[in-house]
N, CA, C and O of each residue as an XYZ file, in Angstrom:
220
protein
N     -11.166      1.217    -11.526
C      -9.828      0.820    -11.165
C      -9.604     -0.607    -11.617
O     -10.481     -1.457    -11.464
N      -8.432     -0.876    -12.172
C      -8.106     -2.221    -12.607
C      -7.783     -3.099    -11.409
O      -7.447     -2.611    -10.330
N      -7.888     -4.375    -11.619
C      -7.592     -5.328    -10.563
C      -6.088     -5.328    -10.266
O      -5.263     -5.361    -11.179
N      -5.752     -5.290     -8.982
C      -4.346     -5.286     -8.585
C      -3.768     -6.688     -8.683
O      -4.460     -7.662     -8.387
N      -2.506     -6.806     -9.094
C      -1.852     -8.111     -9.110
C      -1.725     -8.671     -7.689
O      -1.652     -7.919     -6.717
N      -1.702     -9.974     -7.591
C      -1.621    -10.626     -6.281
C      -0.346    -10.221     -5.545
O      -0.362    -10.064     -4.324
N       0.744    -10.054     -6.267
C       2.002     -9.680     -5.612
C       1.907     -8.292     -4.988
O       2.480     -8.051     -3.926
N       1.196     -7.388     -5.630
C       1.027     -6.042     -5.089
C       0.135     -6.070     -3.852
O       0.410     -5.380     -2.871
N      -0.930     -6.862     -3.897
C      -1.802     -6.997     -2.729
C      -1.006     -7.547     -1.545
O      -1.178     -7.097     -0.412
N      -0.130     -8.530     -1.816
C       0.681     -9.133     -0.760
C       1.648     -8.101     -0.180
O       1.842     -8.041      1.034
N       2.251     -7.294     -1.048
C       3.176     -6.259     -0.591
C       2.450     -5.257      0.313
O       2.960     -4.901      1.375
N       1.286     -4.811     -0.095
C       0.520     -3.854      0.703
C       0.137     -4.479      2.044
O       0.241     -3.833      3.087
N      -0.299     -5.718      2.014
C      -0.675     -6.415      3.250
C       0.512     -6.518      4.205
O       0.362     -6.301      5.407
N       1.698     -6.850      3.673
C       2.895     -6.960      4.502
C       3.319     -5.602      5.061
O       3.729     -5.511      6.218
N       3.222     -4.549      4.253
C       3.581     -3.213      4.716
C       2.626     -2.733      5.805
O       3.054     -2.110      6.777
N       1.329     -3.022      5.643
C       0.361     -2.646      6.667
C       0.667     -3.368      7.976
O       0.573     -2.770      9.048
N       1.028     -4.629      7.900
C       1.366     -5.388      9.102
C       2.622     -4.815      9.761
O       2.693     -4.722     10.987
N       3.619     -4.429      8.945
C       4.846     -3.850      9.483
C       4.546     -2.525     10.187
O       5.081     -2.253     11.262
N       3.698     -1.713      9.584
C       3.330     -0.429     10.188
C       2.626     -0.659     11.519
O       2.930      0.008     12.508
N       1.698     -1.587     11.547
C       0.963     -1.861     12.792
C       1.882     -2.402     13.881
O       1.687     -2.125     15.064
N       2.880     -3.174     13.474
C       3.811     -3.764     14.420
C       4.792     -2.721     14.972
O       5.087     -2.724     16.167
N       5.293     -1.839     14.119
C       6.363     -0.922     14.491
C       5.888      0.392     15.097
O       6.604      0.978     15.910
N       4.711      0.871     14.731
C       4.220      2.173     15.169
C       3.159      1.976     16.248
O       2.175      1.268     16.033
N       3.358      2.597     17.399
C       2.390      2.410     18.490
C       1.276      3.461     18.473
O       0.197      3.212     19.010
N       1.513      4.621     17.873
C       0.520      5.689     17.830
C      -0.548      5.362     16.777
O      -0.233      5.241     15.593
N      -1.796      5.222     17.201
C      -2.871      4.811     16.300
C      -3.140      5.828     15.188
O      -3.410      5.449     14.048
N      -3.065      7.105     15.516
C      -3.307      8.137     14.497
C      -2.233      8.088     13.414
O      -2.530      8.223     12.227
N      -0.994      7.896     13.829
C       0.096      7.809     12.860
C      -0.031      6.540     12.008
O       0.261      6.564     10.813
N      -0.467      5.435     12.622
C      -0.701      4.192     11.874
C      -1.718      4.428     10.769
O      -1.489      4.061      9.616
N      -2.840      5.041     11.124
C      -3.900      5.288     10.146
C      -3.407      6.163      9.006
O      -3.731      5.916      7.844
N      -2.620      7.191      9.336
C      -2.102      8.096      8.311
C      -1.154      7.360      7.361
O      -1.252      7.511      6.143
N      -0.240      6.567      7.914
C       0.724      5.847      7.082
C       0.039      4.807      6.197
O       0.415      4.636      5.037
N      -0.954      4.117      6.733
C      -1.679      3.117      5.953
C      -2.491      3.795      4.851
O      -2.561      3.289      3.730
N      -3.103      4.933      5.164
C      -3.851      5.663      4.139
C      -2.926      6.145      3.023
O      -3.277      6.069      1.845
N      -1.741      6.641      3.395
C      -0.765      7.075      2.392
C      -0.316      5.910      1.524
O      -0.166      6.054      0.310
N      -0.104      4.763      2.140
C       0.334      3.574      1.409
C      -0.716      3.131      0.396
O      -0.391      2.881     -0.765
N      -1.957      3.034      0.822
C      -3.003      2.582     -0.097
C      -3.263      3.610     -1.188
O      -3.540      3.241     -2.329
N      -3.178      4.899     -0.854
C      -3.365      5.941     -1.863
C      -2.248      5.886     -2.900
O      -2.491      6.050     -4.096
N      -1.047      5.659     -2.441
C       0.115      5.593     -3.337
C      -0.090      4.524     -4.409
O       0.153      4.772     -5.590
N      -0.533      3.351     -4.003
C      -0.680      2.261     -4.960
C      -1.997      2.310     -5.715
O      -2.059      1.849     -6.855
N      -3.052      2.853     -5.120
C      -4.321      2.917     -5.847
C      -4.238      3.930     -6.978
O      -4.815      3.708     -8.043
N      -3.527      5.049     -6.767
C      -3.354      6.041     -7.824
C      -2.567      5.476     -8.992
O      -2.927      5.702    -10.148
N      -1.504      4.748     -8.711
C      -0.660      4.205     -9.766
C      -1.344      3.073    -10.503
O      -1.109      2.880    -11.696
N      -2.176      2.330     -9.822
C      -2.812      1.172    -10.445
C      -3.879      1.579    -11.448
O      -4.273      0.767    -12.285
N      -4.353      2.812    -11.384
C      -5.370      3.259    -12.330
C      -4.794      3.504    -13.723
O      -5.540      3.577    -14.700
N      -3.487      3.629    -13.815
C      -2.836      3.925    -15.089
C      -2.785      2.729    -16.014
O      -3.822      2.264    -16.487
N      -1.588      2.225    -16.278
C      -1.418      1.175    -17.272
C      -1.486     -0.235    -16.704
O      -1.462     -1.197    -17.472
N      -1.568     -0.390    -15.398
C      -1.716     -1.712    -14.820
C      -0.413     -2.458    -14.609
O      -0.430     -3.653    -14.316
N       0.720     -1.777    -14.753
C       2.000     -2.439    -14.555
C       2.727     -1.852    -13.359
O       3.861     -1.392    -13.488
N       2.100     -1.863    -12.220
C       2.671     -1.301    -11.001
C       3.462     -2.389    -10.298
O       3.000     -3.524    -10.180
N       4.644     -2.044     -9.836
C       5.465     -2.950     -9.057
C       5.644     -2.365     -7.672
O       5.606     -1.143     -7.522
N       5.838     -3.195     -6.642
C       5.987     -2.685     -5.290
C       7.143     -1.702     -5.122
O       7.072     -0.835     -4.251
N       8.197     -1.806     -5.918
C       9.336     -0.909     -5.786
C       9.149      0.419     -6.478
O      10.003      1.295     -6.340
N       8.058      0.611     -7.227
C       7.832      1.874     -7.929
C       7.600      3.000     -6.952
O       6.976      2.811     -5.908
N       8.107      4.180     -7.290
C       7.921      5.338     -6.405
C       7.259      6.448     -7.166
O       7.010      7.517     -6.608
């Protein structure tokens, strides 16, 4: 896997914090965080030009 840009790491970190803050159910938190990291780790393996707004 290629190294993630600092801006993408910051976006993921902020989203994880938002999920932890807004969702009280621990199982749902874990699922959403796993989905978030999977979403960006899959895309980052490609050409290395992933932006936080990409879907």
